[in-house]
N, C-alpha and C positions, 0 to 999 in steps of 0.2 A: 707678282702679287704673291705674298705669303701671308696664311693665317696661323697664328699660335696661340694654343689653348694653354691656360694655366689655372692653378688654385685647386685642382684636385688633391685627393688625399684619402687618409683612413679618419672616419669619424663615427662616434657613437650613434646610436638610434636617437632620434629626437635633436640632434645636433644641427649646424649649419655650415655651409662652405659658399664662397663666391668663385665661381668660375669666370675667368676673362678669355675674350677671344680678340687677339690684337691683329690687325691687317697693315701689313707693311707694303709701302709702294702702291697704296690703293687710291686711286684719283678719281674714281667714281662717286655720284651724287645720289644716284637714284638706285636702290638695292634693297635686298632683303636679306637679313642675316638670321639663320635658323639654328636651333641646337636640336642634334640629335643624340640618342643613346643607344648603346647595344652591349646586352649581356652575352655572356659566352652562351652558346646553344639557341639564343633567341633572335628574333628578327629585329632588325632596325627600327627605332621609334622615333618619331619626330615629336618633340615636346615642347618647343616655344620658338615663336619667330617675331621678328620685329621689321617694320618697314622704315627706311630712312627719310623718307618724305615727310612723314607726319609723326613719325614715332609711335604709331599704333602697333598693338602686340596682340598676339593670340598664343593660347596655351591649350595642350591637350589636357583631358579630364583628369589623367593620371596626376598631373602635378599642378593643376588649378589650385589657386588659393595658398599653396605653399612655396612656389617658385616665382620669382620677379625678374623679368628681362629688361634690360635698359641699354642705352646706347650713348656712347660719347661720340657725336658725329664729327667733331673738330680732330679728336686724337684717333677716330677709326677703331675704335674700342667697343666690343659689346660684352655686357656683364650679365652672368646669370646667378642670382641670388637665390640659394636653395635653403630653406628653413625646414623644421619637422621633418628631417631626413629619416628613410625608412630603408631597411635591409634591401627591399625590392628596388630600390633607387641605385642599388650597385651595378655599375656599368662603365664602359668607355665612353666619354662624353665628347662628341665632336660639333664643331661649327662649321657653317657652309654659307657661301654667298651665292645669291642668285641676282644677276644684274637685270634691271628693268629697262625696257624700251618706253616711249611714248610718257605717258603721265607719271608714270612711277606709282600708280595707286592700285596696282593689282591686289586683287583680294588674298588675304593671308592663309586662312584655313586650309585651302588645297595645297598651299606650297609644302606643308608638312608630309603630304602623301606624293610628292614628285619623285621621280626616280633620282638615283644618285647622280646620273651622267646629266641631268636637268640643271645641275647646279655649276656654277663656273669654278668655284674654288672651294677647297675643303682643307680644314686643317688635319693635324696628325693625332690630336685626341689627347685627353687628359683622364686618367682613372679615378674613379669615385668609388670608394668602398665604405659602405655602412654597415658597422657591426652591432649586433642584437645584445 
């Protein structure tokens, strides 16, 4: 399994970007895909997560109302539409997959606080730079 992020780049404040996270050779049906970001010198921040079983999503307060996560389950691609970008959104953005057992309806909010090692797969990241 490989996760490949794309869509990052340089954008002015107030602009938009859409990130993609494509999973290759991915045959699981019950999972969550989360987006994280990390700026130099700062801790990793979980910003959004979506559940494959029902499409439910959750957002950190820092991006709520500006970012939208969506999933194309057939194509195994997750998108993060980012609007009204701010300079403080500048960071490396990473997607990660957590596989679910059982019903696949695990609560979403706690996922963003889980340790790196609790995720089954990570992408290499894509850089987002927002200029003021």
